[in-house]
Structure formats: C-alpha cells, structure tokens
SEKE-736099 format. One record per residue (C-alpha): x negated, y, z negated; residue in three letters. Coordinates in steps of 0.5 Angstrom, whole numbers. Each point is the difference from the previous one (the first is absolute). Example, Ala and Ser with C-alpha at 12.3 -4.5 7.8 and 13.67 -1.06 7.14 Angstrom:
<nodes>
[node [-25, -9, -16], ala]
[node [-2, 7, 2], ser]
</nodes>
This chain:
<nodes>
[node [25, -25, -49], met]
[node [7, 3, -2], lys]
[node [7, -3, 1], ser]
[node [5, 3, 4], ile]
[node [6, 4, -3], his]
[node [4, 6, 3], gln]
[node [-1, 7, -3], asn]
[node [6, 4, 3], lys]
[node [-5, 6, -1], ile]
[node [2, 7, 3], phe]
[node [-4, 0, 7], val]
[node [-3, 7, -2], leu]
[node [-5, 0, 6], thr]
[node [5, -1, 5], ala]
[node [4, 6, -2], ile]
[node [-6, 4, -1], leu]
[node [-2, -1, 7], leu]
[node [7, 1, 3], ser]
[node [0, 7, -4], ile]
[node [-7, 2, 3], phe]
[node [-1, -4, 6], ser]
[node [1, 5, 6], cys]
[node [3, -7, 4], lys]
[node [6, 0, -4], asn]
[node [6, 4, 2], asn]
[node [4, 5, -5], thr]
[node [6, -5, -2], glu]
[node [-6, -5, -2], asn]
[node [-3, 5, -4], lys]
[node [6, 2, -3], glu]
[node [2, -7, -2], asn]
[node [-6, -1, -3], ser]
[node [-1, 7, -4], glu]
[node [7, -2, -3], leu]
[node [-2, -7, -2], ala]
[node [-7, 3, -3], leu]
[node [4, 5, -4], ala]
[node [5, -5, -3], asn]
[node [-6, -6, -1], asn]
[node [4, -5, 4], thr]
[node [-2, -6, 4], lys]
[node [2, 1, 7], val]
[node [1, -4, 6], glu]
[node [-6, 2, 5], leu]
[node [2, 0, 7], thr]
[node [-4, -4, 5], glu]
[node [-5, 6, 2], asn]
[node [-1, 2, -8], gln]
[node [-2, -7, -1], leu]
[node [-5, 0, 6], leu]
[node [-3, 7, -2], asp]
[node [-1, -3, -7], thr]
[node [-4, -6, 2], ile]
[node [-4, 3, 5], gln]
[node [-2, 6, -5], tyr]
[node [-1, -6, -5], gln]
[node [-5, -4, 4], thr]
[node [-3, 6, 4], phe]
[node [-2, 2, -7], asn]
[node [-4, -6, -1], tyr]
[node [-5, 3, 5], phe]
[node [1, 7, -2], trp]
[node [0, 1, -8], asp]
[node [-3, -7, -1], gly]
[node [-6, 0, 5], ala]
[node [-7, -1, -3], glu]
[node [-2, 7, -1], pro]
[node [-7, 1, 2], asn]
[node [1, -3, 7], ser]
[node [8, 1, 1], gly]
[node [1, -7, 3], leu]
[node [5, -5, -3], ala]
[node [-2, -4, -6], arg]
[node [0, -8, 2], glu]
[node [6, -1, -6], arg]
[node [3, 4, -6], ile]
[node [2, -4, -6], his]
[node [5, 4, -4], met]
[node [-1, -5, -6], asp]
[node [-7, 1, 0], asp]
[node [-5, 5, -4], lys]
[node [-3, 2, 7], tyr]
[node [4, 2, 6], pro]
[node [-4, -5, 5], ser]
[node [-4, -6, -1], ser]
[node [-6, 0, 2], pro]
[node [1, 7, -3], lys]
[node [-3, 5, 6], asn]
[node [1, -5, 6], thr]
[node [4, 2, 6], val]
[node [2, -4, 6], thr]
[node [-1, 2, 7], thr]
[node [6, -3, 3], gly]
[node [5, 2, -5], gly]
[node [-3, 7, 1], ser]
[node [1, 0, 7], gly]
[node [8, -1, -2], phe]
[node [-1, 5, -5], gly]
[node [-3, 5, 5], leu]
[node [7, -1, 4], met]
[node [4, 1, -6], ala]
[node [-3, 7, -2], ile]
[node [3, 2, 6], leu]
[node [7, -2, -2], val]
[node [-1, 5, -6], gly]
[node [-1, 5, 5], val]
[node [5, -1, 5], glu]
[node [5, -1, -6], arg]
[node [-2, 7, -4], gly]
[node [-3, -3, -6], trp]
[node [-7, 2, 2], ile]
[node [-3, 6, 5], thr]
[node [-3, -2, 6], arg]
[node [-6, 4, -3], glu]
[node [0, -5, -6], gln]
[node [0, -6, 4], ala]
[node [-6, 3, 4], phe]
[node [-4, 2, -6], asn]
[node [1, -8, -2], arg]
[node [-2, -2, 7], tyr]
[node [-6, 4, 0], thr]
[node [-2, -3, -7], lys]
[node [1, -7, 3], ile]
[node [-3, 1, 6], val]
[node [-6, 3, -3], asn]
[node [-1, -6, -5], phe]
[node [1, -5, 6], leu]
[node [-6, 3, 4], glu]
[node [-4, -1, -6], lys]
[node [2, -7, -2], ala]
[node [-3, -7, 1], asp]
[node [1, -2, 7], arg]
[node [-2, -6, 4], phe]
[node [-1, 1, 7], his]
[node [6, 5, 0], gly]
[node [4, -4, -4], ala]
[node [2, 1, -8], trp]
[node [0, -5, -5], ser]
[node [7, -3, -3], his]
[node [-1, 4, -7], trp]
[node [-4, 6, -1], ile]
[node [-2, 3, -6], asp]
[node [4, 7, 0], gly]
[node [-6, 3, -4], glu]
[node [-6, -2, 4], thr]
[node [2, -2, 6], gly]
[node [-3, -6, 0], lys]
[node [2, -7, 2], met]
[node [4, -4, -6], tyr]
[node [0, -7, 2], pro]
[node [7, -3, 1], phe]
[node [-3, -7, -1], gly]
[node [-7, -3, 0], lys]
[node [-1, 0, 7], lys]
[node [5, 5, 2], asp]
[node [-5, 6, -1], asn]
[node [-1, 3, 6], gly]
[node [4, 3, 6], gly]
[node [8, -2, 0], asp]
[node [2, 1, 7], leu]
[node [8, -1, -1], val]
[node [0, 5, -6], glu]
[node [-4, 4, 4], thr]
[node [5, 0, 6], ala]
[node [6, 2, -5], phe]
[node [-4, 6, -3], leu]
[node [-2, 2, 8], ile]
[node [8, -1, 1], gln]
[node [1, 5, -5], gly]
[node [-6, 5, 2], leu]
[node [3, 0, 7], leu]
[node [7, 2, -2], thr]
[node [-3, 6, -4], val]
[node [-4, 2, 5], ser]
[node [6, 0, 5], glu]
[node [4, 4, -5], tyr]
[node [-5, 6, -1], phe]
[node [-4, 0, 7], lys]
[node [4, 6, 2], asp]
[node [-1, 4, -6], gly]
[node [-5, 5, -2], asn]
[node [-7, 0, 0], lys]
[node [-1, -3, -7], gln]
[node [5, -6, 2], glu]
[node [-4, -1, 7], gln]
[node [-6, -1, -4], glu]
[node [3, -5, -4], leu]
[node [3, -3, 6], val]
[node [-8, 0, 3], ala]
[node [-2, -4, -6], lys]
[node [5, -5, 0], ile]
[node [-2, -1, 8], asp]
[node [-7, -1, -2], lys]
[node [2, -5, -6], leu]
[node [4, -4, 6], trp]
[node [-5, 0, 5], lys]
[node [-5, -3, -5], glu]
[node [3, -6, -1], val]
[node [-3, -6, 3], glu]
[node [5, -4, 2], trp]
[node [-4, -4, 5], asn]
[node [-5, -2, -5], trp]
[node [6, -4, -4], tyr]
[node [0, -5, 6], thr]
[node [-6, -3, -3], lys]
[node [-5, 2, 6], gly]
[node [5, -1, 6], gly]
[node [5, -5, -2], glu]
[node [7, 0, 3], asp]
[node [3, 1, -7], val]
[node [0, 6, -6], leu]
[node [-3, -3, -7], tyr]
[node [3, 3, -6], trp]
[node [-6, 1, -4], his]
[node [-8, 2, 0], trp]
[node [-5, 0, -5], ser]
[node [-7, 3, 0], pro]
[node [-1, -5, -6], glu]
[node [4, -6, 3], tyr]
[node [0, 1, 7], gly]
[node [6, -3, 3], trp]
[node [1, -6, -5], glu]
[node [7, 2, -2], met]
[node [1, -3, 8], asn]
[node [7, 3, 0], phe]
[node [2, 1, 8], pro]
[node [7, 3, 0], val]
[node [5, -3, 5], gly]
[node [7, -2, 1], gly]
[node [5, 5, -3], tyr]
[node [0, 3, -6], asn]
[node [-1, 7, -3], glu]
[node [-6, 2, 4], cys]
[node [3, 2, 7], leu]
[node [-2, 7, -1], ile]
[node [-8, -2, -1], met]
[node [0, -3, 7], tyr]
[node [4, 6, 3], val]
[node [-5, 5, -3], leu]
[node [-6, -4, 1], ala]
[node [2, 0, 8], ala]
[node [2, 7, -1], ala]
[node [-7, 3, -2], ser]
[node [-3, 5, 4], pro]
[node [-7, -2, -2], thr]
[node [0, -8, -3], tyr]
[node [5, -3, 4], pro]
[node [2, -8, 0], ile]
[node [2, -3, 7], thr]
[node [7, -2, 2], lys]
[node [-3, -7, -1], glu]
[node [-1, 0, -7], ala]
[node [7, 2, -1], tyr]
[node [3, -6, 5], glu]
[node [-5, -5, -3], lys]
[node [-1, 2, -7], gly]
[node [6, 3, -2], trp]
[node [5, -3, 5], ala]
[node [-3, -7, 0], arg]
[node [0, -1, 7], asn]
[node [8, 1, 0], gly]
[node [1, -5, -6], ala]
[node [2, 6, -4], ile]
[node [7, 0, 4], val]
[node [5, -4, -4], ser]
[node [7, -3, 3], lys]
[node [2, -2, -7], asp]
[node [6, 3, -4], ser]
[node [1, 1, -7], tyr]
[node [7, 1, -3], tyr]
[node [3, 1, 7], asp]
[node [-5, 6, 1], glu]
[node [-6, -1, 5], glu]
[node [-7, 0, -3], leu]
[node [-3, 3, 7], val]
[node [-7, -1, -3], leu]
[node [-3, -6, -4], asp]
[node [-2, 2, -7], tyr]
[node [-6, -4, 0], phe]
[node [-2, -1, -7], glu]
[node [-1, -6, -5], his]
[node [7, -1, -3], ser]
[node [6, -4, 1], asp]
[node [4, 6, 1], ala]
[node [1, 2, 8], pro]
[node [1, 8, -2], ile]
[node [-5, 5, -3], gly]
[node [0, 4, -6], pro]
[node [4, 6, 2], leu]
[node [-6, 5, -1], phe]
[node [-2, -3, 7], trp]
[node [6, 4, 3], ala]
[node [-3, 7, -3], his]
[node [-7, 1, -1], tyr]
[node [-2, 0, 8], ser]
[node [7, 4, 1], tyr]
[node [-1, 6, -5], leu]
[node [-2, 4, 7], gly]
[node [0, -5, 5], leu]
[node [8, 0, 2], asn]
[node [2, -7, 2], pro]
[node [7, 3, 3], asn]
[node [-1, 0, 7], gly]
[node [-7, -4, 0], leu]
[node [-2, -6, 4], thr]
[node [-5, -4, 3], asp]
[node [-1, -6, 3], gln]
[node [1, -4, -6], phe]
[node [6, 3, -3], gly]
[node [5, 5, -2], asp]
[node [-2, 4, -6], tyr]
[node [6, 3, -2], trp]
[node [4, -7, 0], lys]
[node [-6, -3, -4], leu]
[node [0, 5, -5], thr]
[node [7, 0, -1], gln]
[node [1, -7, 0], asn]
[node [-5, -1, -5], his]
[node [4, 4, -5], ala]
[node [7, -3, 2], lys]
[node [-3, -7, -2], ile]
[node [-2, 3, -6], his]
[node [7, 2, -2], tyr]
[node [3, -6, 3], lys]
[node [-4, -4, -4], tyr]
[node [2, 3, -7], ala]
[node [7, 0, 2], ile]
[node [-1, -8, 1], asp]
[node [-4, 0, -6], asn]
[node [-2, -8, 1], pro]
[node [-4, 0, -6], lys]
[node [6, 3, -4], asn]
[node [-4, 5, -3], tyr]
[node [4, 5, -5], lys]
[node [2, 7, 3], gly]
[node [-2, -2, 8], tyr]
[node [5, 3, 4], gly]
[node [2, 6, 5], lys]
[node [-3, 5, -5], asp]
[node [-6, -4, -3], ile]
[node [-4, -2, 5], trp]
[node [-7, 1, 4], gly]
[node [-7, -4, -2], phe]
[node [-7, 2, 1], thr]
[node [-7, 0, -3], ser]
[node [1, 3, -7], ser]
[node [-1, -1, -7], tyr]
[node [3, -7, -2], ser]
[node [3, -3, -7], val]
[node [-7, -3, 0], lys]
[node [-6, 4, 3], gly]
[node [1, 2, 8], tyr]
[node [4, -4, 5], ala]
[node [2, 1, 7], gly]
[node [7, -1, 0], his]
[node [4, -2, 6], arg]
[node [6, -3, 2], pro]
[node [-1, -8, -1], gly]
[node [-6, 1, -4], asp]
[node [3, 5, -6], asp]
[node [0, 0, -7], leu]
[node [6, 3, -2], gly]
[node [-3, 7, 0], val]
[node [2, 6, 4], val]
[node [-4, 6, 2], ser]
[node [4, 6, 1], pro]
[node [-5, 3, 6], thr]
[node [2, -6, 4], ala]
[node [7, 2, 1], ala]
[node [-1, 8, -1], leu]
[node [-6, 0, 5], ser]
[node [5, -3, 5], ser]
[node [5, 6, 1], phe]
[node [-2, 1, 7], pro]
[node [2, -8, 2], tyr]
[node [6, -1, -5], thr]
[node [3, 7, -2], pro]
[node [6, -3, -3], lys]
[node [-3, -6, -4], glu]
[node [-6, 4, -3], ser]
[node [5, 5, -2], met]
[node [4, -5, -4], gln]
[node [-7, -2, -3], met]
[node [-1, 7, -2], leu]
[node [7, 2, -3], lys]
[node [-1, -6, -4], asn]
[node [-6, 1, -3], leu]
[node [1, 7, -2], tyr]
[node [7, -1, -2], lys]
[node [0, -7, -4], asn]
[node [-8, -1, -1], his]
[node [-3, 6, -2], asp]
[node [-4, -3, -5], ser]
[node [-4, -2, 6], leu]
[node [-1, 7, 2], val]
[node [-6, 4, -3], gly]
[node [-3, 7, 2], lys]
[node [-3, -2, 7], tyr]
[node [6, -4, 2], gly]
[node [2, -7, -1], pro]
[node [-5, -5, -3], tyr]
[node [-4, -4, 4], asp]
[node [4, -7, -1], ala]
[node [5, -3, -4], phe]
[node [4, -7, -1], ser]
[node [7, 0, -3], leu]
[node [-1, -8, 0], glu]
[node [-6, 1, -5], his]
[node [3, 7, -3], asn]
[node [-7, 3, 1], trp]
[node [-3, 6, 3], tyr]
[node [-6, 4, -1], val]
[node [0, 7, 0], pro]
[node [-6, 1, 5], arg]
[node [-1, 2, 7], tyr]
[node [-5, -1, 6], leu]
[node [-2, 5, 5], ala]
[node [1, -5, 6], ile]
[node [7, -1, -3], asp]
[node [3, 7, -2], gln]
[node [-3, 3, 7], gly]
[node [4, -3, 5], pro]
[node [6, 2, -4], ile]
[node [0, 8, 1], pro]
[node [-3, -1, 7], val]
[node [5, -5, 3], met]
[node [6, 3, -3], ile]
[node [-2, 7, 4], glu]
[node [-1, -4, 6], asn]
[node [7, -2, -1], tyr]
[node [3, 7, -2], arg]
[node [-4, 4, 5], thr]
[node [-5, -4, 4], gly]
[node [-6, 4, -2], leu]
[node [-6, -4, 0], phe]
[node [2, -4, 6], trp]
[node [1, 6, 3], asp]
[node [-7, 3, -2], leu]
[node [-4, -6, 1], phe]
[node [2, -2, 6], met]
[node [-2, 6, 3], lys]
[node [-7, -1, -1], asn]
[node [-4, 0, 7], lys]
[node [-5, -5, -2], asp]
[node [6, -5, -3], leu]
[node [4, 1, 6], gln]
[node [-7, -2, 4], asn]
[node [-1, -6, -4], gly]
[node [7, -3, 1], leu]
[node [0, 1, 7], gln]
[node [-7, -4, 0], lys]
[node [3, -6, -4], leu]
[node [6, 0, 5], gly]
[node [6, 3, -5], phe]
[node [6, 4, 3], lys]
[node [3, 5, -4], tyr]
[node [7, 3, 1], glu]
[node [2, 5, -6], asn]
[node [7, -3, -2], lys]
[node [0, 3, -8], ser]
</nodes>
C-alpha cells in the first residue's frame, strides 16, 4: 500500500514511442527528439498518450507473460518478491484478452507478425495439452505443467465463462491469420479444433434451458451457478449458440439468459436508459463497468440489436452513468469528477471489491474509464490526461495500476490481467475498430447471432 503523490517524471516511454513508432508523423518525431536531447518534459499529444498506454498495457501480456506457456499471469505485483501470486498461475479469461492485446503490438509496429505468430504457437500448443473439462479450461492453470489450479475449494474444474473469454481471443487470432502462409493456416486449424472441442451444451446440466458457469469432476454441479440476467457473460451465450459441434438452443438464451424477457428494463439512472436489468444482489441499479467491456472486446455492440435491447445504447449508457455519478459524487469522495471516474471490480483499500455507482468505496479503477473509449471518448480522454499529467505515481511499467483512492490517499502497485487486458483492445477498437472488424467476420459467430435473433449493422 502506498500514498499518492505527483512525481512530475520525464515521460520517456512516450517520447521513445514517438521516435520509433511507424504510426507517428515526422513532426511528432522531431518534437520528441528535441525534447529527448534537452531532457525536458513535454506535453504529450492525445495520440502519444494513446500510444503510450497501449504499449504499456500490451507489455503486460508480452514481456510480463508466464514464460513456459506464454499466457497471461493472473496478477503481477511490483511490490512483491515474486511477479505473481501464485507464482506460475495463468488466467484463462485474462489470457484471452491478452491474445488480442498482442495483435495491438503487431498493428502498432512494436513486434513483428512473426514474433506474434511464434508466441501464439507456444500458447496454442500449451492449451492443447492443458487440463480441460468437457472442452472447457479451468479459471486458473499452472503455467509450467498445464494442470488445473483451483480458483476456490469447489472451483477446480471447467469454467465456461473464462473459457468464452479465451475463445473470443482465439477466434480473433484465427481471423487475423486465416489467409496467411502455410504455417499460419496450421495455427488456424489448431485453434479451430480447440474451438470445436468445447462442449457448451454439456454446461446446460443435461439439457436445462440455461448455461451453468462451473463443473468439476470432483464436485459436479455443486457450485450451482446458472448464468442469467445481464452481466459480463453475453459472449458465452453467443459462442455457445455459435458452436458448430456442441451448440445450445435458442431457448437456453431466451429462458436462461434473458429470463423469459425479464432481462428488459424500462428504468433509467442519471437520465440514461438502463436498457437491460442488471440482475445482482446489490442496491445499485447499475453494474461494475467491466460488464460493458469483456463481452465486447470482439463482439461489436455498435449496430447490434436483438428482441431484448440495443447493445450500443446499453454499453454507452453504462459508461455515461458511471461518468455522471462521479460528477454528482453523492458521497462527497475526494477527487471524483470529470477527470477521475469509473468503477469496476478491482483491488480495493481492503482486499478486492466490486465497485459501482451507488455501491462504491471511494476507489477508482482506471480500466473502467480507459476501456470505455469507444463509448465515451471525450470523458475517457479526460481521465487519461489527468492520470499521466497529474498523477503519474499511479502509472507503472504496465500502465495505470489497478486501483486507487484519493479519498484514502491509497494505491497499490499491482496489476490484474483481466483489468489491464481490455485497455489496449478497447482503445484499438476506438481508434481503428480492429477487433470488432476481425471478430464479427467469423462465420460461426455470424451463424450464432442469427440463430439467437440478433441483427447487426456495422456502424463503427
């Protein structure tokens, strides 16, 4: 735990990126070279800031990856002896986000296509041999052995939600390389095999009209977590319907996920329509902001509708509500405002907490606002500028630390894969639409969306 202060440090990373990145123009390079020669602090342009944070967060999954598997470490603590705890644990969902983040590195010129291909080959070869449970991976995996590592006492089997996040990343990689050379097409074939081996319909517990989150060979269905009502898991239902080998029925989506239409909300919060009902045991009418990110790294909400809602209005309003809540600041927490906002599940002053408007603890999680760039570009940029200009003690090697509180003068120099991963990916969706373009081209995905009654008109 550390107190917050302003370092006014020389932003070397951004300047070097400006000099060497093929994406920056000549004027930016000349200005950066002059600043570097004079060892002076420069006012970074918005593009330089975006380059910087994308580069730093990409590096969590590149330089910071577990070396044997190539997958993302569950967490990295800059203040501990070991880089992650447990030391060699990798996270399935966070690795799915990381697969996509690595493509940012390719497109931005920080690594080559061949380097990315070699890393993906290592990852896919590892996943082929890792423990699976009716095709689904566990939440945590030992990065050295491929064996399941328990996430909890009874959570020692398949985790279908984490698997969906991983598959989202794998299918995006597949789309990127599918027209490549022979070796790249062999990688695509391996990914296709992994995708087709996930037994999505097994997780309906024998044919019920709902998907269950977990199954364990030791404890069976004892965790008993049917997934329904709006949360971060839309991508799981879409992929389950899209599976060419083990698909679920449309009824599972309508009855299990949408709860026979009860998922629809007519309510508003801060004058923004909720669109869908944020089912959860909380007094807050809105969810943590990661719900607007995890399913939408690849699934494009802009132009996506079904019988239950408009997903662009849903996700955009979700981010707007968080912003308006910070402006309103009903609990009078220090720092909340137009350039300090965004709440999600993250580290907290005591342990870990699911922060959200109306149920917050004075803790802000940078990933919330920064992964919302497609929805709230102006408001997210205000947060980004403020962090890097006025609170750079909150930024480390892999980008902004996971959470902080000006109210409690607190932060920890620690990272979580599931929070760092959406940042470079969603910023790239804001800048170029890369991942939305790739993922939405997948033919299986298109079949799944059609099966569930979705309509999609690309408006990005």
